[in-house]
BAZASE-966631 format. One record per residue (C-alpha): residue number from 1; x, y, z. Coordinates in nm, 2 decimals, m for minus. Each point is the difference from the previous one (the first is absolute). Layout:
PT  resi       x       y       z
PT   NUM       X       Y       Z
...
//
This chain:
PT  resi       x       y       z
PT     1   m8.69    1.81  m20.22
PT     2    0.38   m0.05    0.02
PT     3    0.09   m0.36    0.04
PT     4    0.33   m0.13    0.13
PT     5    0.17   m0.33    0.10
PT     6    0.28   m0.01    0.25
PT     7    0.21   m0.30    0.09
PT     8    0.17   m0.05    0.34
PT     9    0.28   m0.26    0.01
PT    10    0.11   m0.11    0.35
PT    11    0.25   m0.23    0.18
PT    12    0.02   m0.07    0.37
PT    13    0.19   m0.21    0.26
PT    14    0.27   m0.11   m0.25
PT    15    0.23   m0.05    0.30
PT    16    0.32    0.00   m0.21
PT    17   m0.12   m0.31   m0.20
PT    18    0.21    0.12   m0.29
PT    19   m0.04   m0.34   m0.18
PT    20   m0.33    0.15   m0.12
PT    21    0.13    0.35   m0.08
PT    22    0.12   m0.04   m0.36
PT    23   m0.35   m0.11   m0.11
PT    24   m0.17    0.26    0.21
PT    25    0.22    0.28   m0.15
PT    26   m0.06   m0.12   m0.35
PT    27   m0.38   m0.03    0.06
PT    28   m0.03    0.35    0.16
PT    29    0.20    0.17   m0.28
PT    30   m0.20   m0.18   m0.27
PT    31   m0.33    0.11    0.16
PT    32    0.13    0.36    0.03
PT    33    0.10    0.00   m0.36
PT    34   m0.36   m0.06   m0.12
PT    35   m0.21    0.28   m0.14
PT    36   m0.19    0.06    0.32
PT    37    0.02    0.19    0.33
PT    38    0.20   m0.20    0.26
PT    39    0.12    0.09    0.35
PT    40    0.22   m0.24    0.20
PT    41    0.02   m0.05    0.38
PT    42    0.17   m0.22    0.26
PT    43   m0.17   m0.05    0.34
PT    44    0.30   m0.08    0.22
PT    45    0.22   m0.28    0.12
PT    46    0.18    0.01   m0.33
PT    47    0.32   m0.07    0.19
PT    48    0.10   m0.27    0.24
PT    49    0.34   m0.05    0.16
PT    50   m0.01   m0.37   m0.06
PT    51    0.14    0.06   m0.35
PT    52    0.38    0.06    0.00
PT    53   m0.03    0.30   m0.24
PT    54   m0.26    0.17    0.22
PT    55    0.20   m0.07    0.32
PT    56    0.33    0.12   m0.15
PT    57   m0.14    0.32   m0.14
PT    58   m0.26    0.07    0.27
PT    59   m0.27   m0.01   m0.27
PT    60    0.16    0.24   m0.24
PT    61    0.06   m0.28   m0.25
PT    62   m0.38   m0.06    0.00
PT    63   m0.07    0.36   m0.06
PT    64    0.24    0.00   m0.30
PT    65   m0.21   m0.29   m0.15
PT    66   m0.32    0.18    0.08
PT    67    0.12    0.31   m0.19
PT    68   m0.01   m0.20   m0.32
PT    69   m0.38   m0.05    0.00
PT    70   m0.11    0.36    0.04
PT    71   m0.21   m0.01    0.31
PT    72   m0.22    0.30    0.04
PT    73   m0.02   m0.04    0.38
PT    74    0.09   m0.26    0.27
PT    75   m0.07   m0.03    0.37
PT    76    0.20   m0.18    0.26
PT    77   m0.07   m0.32    0.19
PT    78    0.14   m0.11    0.33
PT    79    0.29   m0.17   m0.17
PT    80    0.12    0.34   m0.12
PT    81   m0.09    0.20    0.31
PT    82    0.09   m0.24    0.28
PT    83    0.28   m0.22   m0.13
PT    84    0.23    0.29   m0.11
PT    85    0.18    0.22    0.25
PT    86   m0.12    0.36    0.01
PT    87    0.28    0.14   m0.22
PT    88   m0.03   m0.28   m0.25
PT    89   m0.37    0.06   m0.03
PT    90    0.05    0.38   m0.03
PT    91    0.24   m0.05   m0.30
PT    92   m0.17   m0.31   m0.16
PT    93   m0.17    0.20   m0.27
PT    94    0.28    0.26   m0.07
PT    95    0.04   m0.13   m0.36
PT    96   m0.37   m0.09   m0.06
PT    97   m0.16    0.13   m0.31
PT    98   m0.35   m0.04    0.15
PT    99   m0.18    0.16    0.29
PT   100   m0.05   m0.16    0.33
PT   101   m0.34    0.07    0.16
PT   102   m0.04   m0.06    0.37
PT   103   m0.28    0.19    0.17
PT   104    0.02   m0.14    0.36
PT   105    0.37    0.00    0.10
PT   106    0.19    0.29    0.16
PT   107    0.36    0.06    0.08
PT   108    0.09    0.02    0.37
PT   109    0.05    0.20    0.20
PT   110   m0.13    0.29   m0.22
PT   111   m0.31   m0.18   m0.11
PT   112    0.06    0.12   m0.36
PT   113   m0.07   m0.17   m0.33
PT   114    0.30   m0.22   m0.10
PT   115    0.21    0.18   m0.26
PT   116   m0.01   m0.31   m0.22
PT   117   m0.38   m0.03   m0.02
PT   118   m0.30    0.21   m0.09
PT   119   m0.32   m0.01    0.20
PT   120   m0.20   m0.03   m0.33
PT   121    0.04    0.05   m0.37
PT   122   m0.23    0.12   m0.28
PT   123    0.04   m0.17   m0.34
PT   124   m0.17    0.15   m0.31
PT   125   m0.11   m0.20   m0.31
PT   126    0.03    0.12   m0.36
PT   127   m0.36    0.11    0.02
PT   128    0.04    0.19    0.32
PT   129   m0.14   m0.24    0.25
PT   130    0.17    0.05    0.33
PT   131    0.09   m0.31    0.21
PT   132    0.07    0.06    0.37
PT   133    0.23   m0.27    0.15
PT   134    0.04   m0.07    0.37
PT   135    0.24   m0.25    0.15
PT   136   m0.05   m0.17    0.34
PT   137    0.23   m0.24    0.17
PT   138   m0.07   m0.23    0.29
PT   139    0.04    0.22    0.31
PT   140    0.22   m0.21    0.23
PT   141   m0.01    0.23    0.30
PT   142    0.21   m0.22    0.22
PT   143    0.30   m0.03   m0.23
PT   144    0.01    0.30   m0.24
PT   145    0.10    0.26    0.27
PT   146    0.31   m0.20    0.09
PT   147    0.12    0.07   m0.35
PT   148   m0.08    0.37    0.00
PT   149   m0.34   m0.02   m0.18
PT   150   m0.34    0.07    0.15
PT   151   m0.30   m0.17   m0.17
PT   152   m0.33    0.19    0.01
PT   153   m0.35   m0.17    0.04
PT   154   m0.15   m0.10   m0.33
PT   155   m0.34    0.15    0.04
PT   156    0.14    0.33    0.13
PT   157    0.23    0.02   m0.31
PT   158   m0.29   m0.06   m0.24
PT   159   m0.23    0.24    0.18
PT   160    0.27    0.27   m0.04
PT   161    0.11   m0.07   m0.36
PT   162   m0.31   m0.13   m0.18
PT   163   m0.17    0.34   m0.01
PT   164    0.32    0.15   m0.14
PT   165    0.01   m0.26   m0.28
PT   166   m0.37    0.03   m0.07
PT   167    0.04    0.37   m0.05
PT   168    0.29   m0.05   m0.25
PT   169   m0.08   m0.34   m0.17
PT   170   m0.28   m0.17   m0.19
PT   171    0.11   m0.35    0.10
PT   172    0.15   m0.12    0.33
PT   173    0.23   m0.30    0.01
PT   174    0.14   m0.14    0.33
PT   175    0.33   m0.20    0.00
PT   176   m0.07   m0.20    0.31
PT   177    0.27   m0.21    0.17
PT   178   m0.25   m0.07    0.28
PT   179   m0.15   m0.34   m0.08
PT   180   m0.33   m0.12   m0.14
PT   181   m0.21    0.02    0.32
PT   182    0.10    0.37    0.04
PT   183   m0.06    0.07   m0.37
PT   184   m0.35   m0.14    0.03
PT   185   m0.07    0.22    0.31
PT   186    0.13    0.31   m0.18
PT   187   m0.22   m0.07   m0.30
PT   188   m0.30   m0.01    0.22
PT   189    0.09    0.33    0.16
PT   190    0.14    0.23   m0.27
PT   191   m0.09    0.10   m0.35
PT   192    0.33   m0.13   m0.16
PT   193   m0.03   m0.11   m0.36
PT   194    0.28   m0.27    0.00
PT   195    0.20   m0.16    0.28
PT   196    0.30   m0.20   m0.12
PT   197    0.11   m0.23    0.28
PT   198    0.29   m0.18    0.15
PT   199    0.16   m0.13    0.32
PT   200   m0.23   m0.30    0.06
PT   201    0.12   m0.15   m0.34
PT   202   m0.36   m0.03   m0.12
PT   203   m0.08   m0.07   m0.36
PT   204   m0.32    0.15   m0.15
PT   205    0.00   m0.15   m0.35
PT   206   m0.30    0.21   m0.11
PT   207    0.00    0.27    0.27
PT   208   m0.27    0.04    0.27
PT   209   m0.27    0.26    0.02
PT   210   m0.07    0.14    0.35
PT   211   m0.25    0.28    0.03
PT   212    0.09    0.14   m0.34
PT   213    0.37   m0.03    0.05
PT   214    0.21   m0.23   m0.21
PT   215    0.26   m0.20    0.19
PT   216    0.29   m0.16   m0.19
PT   217    0.31   m0.19    0.10
PT   218    0.26   m0.22   m0.17
PT   219    0.10   m0.26    0.26
PT   220    0.36   m0.03    0.09
PT   221    0.36   m0.06   m0.12
PT   222   m0.07    0.14   m0.35
PT   223   m0.20   m0.30   m0.09
PT   224   m0.26    0.23   m0.16
PT   225   m0.03    0.35   m0.13
PT   226   m0.33    0.19    0.03
PT   227   m0.19    0.22   m0.24
PT   228   m0.29    0.22    0.07
PT   229   m0.21    0.15   m0.28
PT   230   m0.21    0.32    0.08
PT   231   m0.26    0.13   m0.24
PT   232   m0.08    0.37    0.04
PT   233   m0.26    0.24   m0.13
PT   234    0.07    0.36    0.05
PT   235    0.29   m0.09    0.24
PT   236   m0.23   m0.21    0.22
PT   237    0.04   m0.38    0.04
PT   238   m0.29   m0.19   m0.15
PT   239    0.15   m0.35   m0.01
PT   240    0.30   m0.17    0.15
PT   241    0.14   m0.35   m0.03
PT   242    0.31   m0.18    0.12
PT   243    0.20   m0.30   m0.11
PT   244    0.34   m0.16    0.06
PT   245    0.25   m0.16   m0.23
PT   246    0.20   m0.30    0.14
PT   247    0.37    0.06   m0.05
PT   248    0.04   m0.35   m0.15
PT   249   m0.22    0.11   m0.29
PT   250    0.23    0.29   m0.08
PT   251    0.27   m0.01   m0.27
PT   252    0.34   m0.14    0.09
PT   253    0.33    0.11   m0.16
PT   254    0.32   m0.20   m0.06
PT   255    0.20    0.22    0.24
PT   256   m0.25   m0.01    0.29
PT   257    0.19   m0.27    0.19
PT   258    0.33    0.18   m0.04
PT   259   m0.15    0.32    0.14
PT   260   m0.16   m0.17    0.30
PT   261    0.32   m0.19    0.07
PT   262    0.20    0.32   m0.05
PT   263   m0.20    0.18    0.27
PT   264    0.06   m0.29    0.24
PT   265    0.37   m0.01   m0.07
PT   266    0.04    0.38    0.03
PT   267   m0.16   m0.01    0.34
PT   268    0.20   m0.30    0.11
PT   269    0.33    0.16   m0.12
PT   270   m0.08    0.33    0.19
PT   271   m0.09   m0.19    0.32
PT   272    0.31   m0.22   m0.01
PT   273    0.21    0.31   m0.01
PT   274   m0.15    0.10    0.34
PT   275    0.23   m0.23    0.20
PT   276   m0.08   m0.05    0.37
PT   277    0.26   m0.24    0.12
PT   278    0.17   m0.34   m0.05
PT   279   m0.16   m0.30    0.17
PT   280    0.22   m0.31    0.07
PT   281   m0.27   m0.26   m0.06
PT   282   m0.35   m0.05   m0.12
PT   283   m0.27    0.14    0.23
PT   284   m0.31   m0.21   m0.03
PT   285   m0.35    0.15   m0.01
PT   286   m0.06   m0.16    0.34
PT   287    0.31    0.15    0.15
PT   288   m0.10    0.34   m0.13
PT   289   m0.30    0.00    0.23
PT   290    0.23   m0.03    0.30
PT   291    0.22    0.28   m0.13
PT   292   m0.31    0.21   m0.05
PT   293   m0.11   m0.05    0.36
PT   294    0.34    0.13    0.12
PT   295   m0.01    0.29   m0.25
PT   296   m0.35    0.10    0.11
PT   297    0.11    0.00    0.37
PT   298    0.31    0.21   m0.07
PT   299   m0.19    0.25   m0.22
PT   300   m0.27    0.07    0.26
PT   301    0.22   m0.05    0.30
PT   302   m0.24   m0.25    0.16
PT   303    0.05   m0.36    0.14
PT   304   m0.28   m0.18   m0.18
PT   305   m0.06   m0.06   m0.37
PT   306   m0.24   m0.20   m0.22
PT   307    0.01   m0.10   m0.37
PT   308   m0.14   m0.27   m0.23
PT   309    0.21   m0.23   m0.20
PT   310   m0.20    0.06   m0.32
PT   311    0.16    0.34   m0.04
PT   312    0.31   m0.14   m0.15
PT   313   m0.02   m0.14   m0.35
PT   314    0.36   m0.09   m0.11
PT   315    0.33   m0.09    0.16
PT   316    0.27    0.26    0.00
PT   317    0.30   m0.15   m0.18
PT   318    0.35    0.02    0.13
PT   319    0.21    0.28   m0.15
PT   320   m0.09    0.35   m0.08
PT   321   m0.33    0.11    0.15
PT   322   m0.17    0.28   m0.19
PT   323   m0.34    0.16   m0.01
PT   324   m0.10   m0.25   m0.27
PT   325    0.03   m0.31    0.22
PT   326   m0.20    0.17    0.28
PT   327   m0.27    0.10   m0.25
PT   328   m0.02   m0.36   m0.12
PT   329   m0.04   m0.13    0.35
PT   330   m0.22    0.28    0.14
PT   331   m0.19    0.15   m0.30
PT   332   m0.28    0.14    0.21
PT   333   m0.08    0.36    0.10
PT   334   m0.02   m0.08    0.38
PT   335    0.13    0.22    0.28
PT   336    0.14   m0.06    0.35
PT   337   m0.26    0.07    0.27
PT   338    0.01    0.04    0.38
PT   339   m0.32   m0.10    0.18
PT   340   m0.09    0.06    0.36
PT   341   m0.20   m0.27    0.18
PT   342   m0.09   m0.08    0.35
PT   343    0.08   m0.34    0.15
PT   344   m0.36   m0.10   m0.04
PT   345    0.01    0.11   m0.37
PT   346    0.31   m0.23   m0.05
PT   347   m0.19   m0.29    0.16
PT   348   m0.29    0.06   m0.24
PT   349    0.24    0.04   m0.30
PT   350    0.18   m0.32    0.07
PT   351   m0.34   m0.18    0.03
PT   352   m0.10    0.15   m0.34
PT   353    0.33   m0.12   m0.15
PT   354   m0.03   m0.35    0.15
PT   355   m0.36   m0.04   m0.13
PT   356    0.11    0.09   m0.35
PT   357    0.36   m0.11   m0.04
PT   358   m0.06   m0.33   m0.17
PT   359   m0.21    0.17   m0.26
PT   360    0.22    0.30   m0.04
PT   361    0.31   m0.21   m0.05
PT   362   m0.10   m0.08   m0.36
PT   363   m0.25    0.27   m0.07
PT   364    0.06    0.19   m0.32
PT   365   m0.02    0.38    0.07
PT   366   m0.07    0.27   m0.26
PT   367   m0.04    0.37    0.04
PT   368    0.12    0.22    0.29
PT   369    0.33    0.05   m0.18
PT   370    0.09   m0.36    0.03
PT   371    0.22   m0.16   m0.27
PT   372    0.08   m0.33    0.16
PT   373   m0.17   m0.34   m0.04
PT   374   m0.15   m0.10    0.34
PT   375   m0.04    0.16    0.34
PT   376    0.22   m0.25    0.17
PT   377    0.07   m0.05    0.37
PT   378    0.02    0.29    0.25
PT   379    0.33    0.02    0.19
PT   380    0.10    0.20    0.30
PT   381    0.32    0.13    0.16
PT   382   m0.03    0.09    0.36
PT   383   m0.33   m0.18    0.06
PT   384    0.00   m0.36    0.14
PT   385   m0.22   m0.25    0.17
PT   386    0.10   m0.24    0.28
PT   387   m0.13   m0.35    0.07
PT   388   m0.28    0.14    0.22
PT   389   m0.13    0.23   m0.27
PT   390    0.15    0.31    0.16
PT   391    0.09    0.27   m0.25
PT   392    0.33    0.17    0.04
PT   393    0.09    0.33   m0.16
PT   394    0.36    0.10   m0.02
PT   395    0.07   m0.24    0.29
PT   396   m0.27    0.12    0.23
PT   397   m0.35   m0.14    0.06
PT   398   m0.28    0.16   m0.19
PT   399   m0.21    0.24    0.21
PT   400   m0.36    0.04   m0.13
PT   401   m0.03    0.37    0.07
PT   402    0.35    0.10   m0.10
PT   403    0.07    0.16   m0.34
PT   404    0.25   m0.15   m0.24
PT   405    0.14    0.10   m0.34
PT   406    0.05   m0.25   m0.28
PT   407    0.19    0.07   m0.32
PT   408   m0.16   m0.16   m0.30
PT   409   m0.13    0.09   m0.35
PT   410   m0.30    0.20   m0.11
PT   411   m0.12   m0.29   m0.21
PT   412   m0.16   m0.16    0.30
PT   413   m0.21    0.31    0.08
PT   414   m0.17    0.01   m0.34
PT   415   m0.09   m0.37   m0.01
PT   416   m0.32   m0.12    0.17
PT   417    0.15   m0.28    0.20
PT   418    0.10    0.17    0.32
PT   419   m0.26    0.24    0.15
PT   420    0.23    0.09    0.29
PT   421    0.27    0.13   m0.25
PT   422   m0.26    0.18   m0.21
PT   423   m0.11    0.20    0.31
PT   424    0.34    0.06    0.15
PT   425    0.18    0.33    0.01
PT   426    0.28   m0.01   m0.26
PT   427    0.29    0.20   m0.13
PT   428    0.08   m0.09   m0.36
PT   429    0.34    0.07   m0.16
PT   430   m0.18    0.11   m0.31
PT   431    0.31    0.12   m0.19
PT   432    0.19   m0.33    0.05
PT   433   m0.07   m0.32   m0.18
PT   434    0.08   m0.34    0.16
PT   435    0.27   m0.06   m0.26
PT   436    0.15    0.34    0.07
PT   437    0.01   m0.08    0.37
PT   438    0.18   m0.33   m0.07
PT   439    0.25    0.17   m0.23
PT   440    0.10    0.21    0.31
PT   441    0.01   m0.30    0.21
PT   442    0.22   m0.21   m0.23
PT   443    0.23    0.29   m0.07
PT   444    0.07    0.04    0.36
PT   445    0.03   m0.37    0.07
PT   446    0.24   m0.08   m0.28
PT   447    0.16    0.34   m0.06
PT   448   m0.04    0.18   m0.33
PT   449    0.22   m0.10   m0.29
//
């Protein structure tokens, strides 16, 4: 019988934490240089526009770094697919030396496979074993179409492509930017040999077996790198194991700090060249919330706006205002949103806010694209209370069965605090980040240099 051992190296959810990248690069290259069969994958969210280099290059700086580690295939996460404008996403991998595998995303309106991605890939080992690779990304059906992409249902995609791979490959590997609960469900339903996971930032130090499928994942932020070892007899898997290596255990070089600092400085320099305007005085983080209320009202052409003070991290210093200062104050991937509520909905929403405001004021928030510190206080422009508790909207008394539009941010729809907002009809400006909106606002307010 022909025996074979295959190693699958994997990263996921690095989120532009380039402080770990020199060690990761060195580790991956050292492993690949061993006298063994290695394949290397990334499972998405490699980029995050909180890093100046990523923001300045729309992710292409990250792709250049990824080229150095010889990935065999990568898939995308929501930070690639939803945070970049359509054209930036369409050209992100123009200079990539690796294949992008995304099986469940189509280009609108034609519903064709994106030119920058393959629906699947077949890898072949030195002994002729064929490895079929699928890539699935989280199907955000509410937001992807606004950017010109159409996600397809996960099960329908697997039902369509798995028989194709089974006909062509001996081993099936799924690169899954879907999250651990979905990975577990898929393992129960489909005969997939390995699911390498991401999205929920889960760390499976020794993998997890579910109905004969090995699940693996390496946490987040490049704090670990994963390795899967497959043992095969006559091209069929007979044993499989997974492990992770903490980045802090990886070798460090004398020039690592200079490289990390250099990427930050390069991004900072590029962003500072993108001058917005000149501001005559410091604008505090608190004042930025009031400016944002005005900017949201003007953008959507409505008379009511809502925003939380925790959105703003730093003051904007007097002098030249560039994209860099706005990134420092608003580093999150959050978009303007217009929501439609009845008067009765607004009464309920204000009750939900009042019941939770004391807790939310200092509550640390993570996830949902947030890069601030705490939620903060909710502020309104165009919504007031009088001494009798009457609610006034744009100077008129609230009518319970009347419909109103409120300009706000999509952040509040994804959080579990406000059921009324979660259920409300919304229009999200998916191609515009909050800091990009504020760049437009300050450019107009202070005139471009």
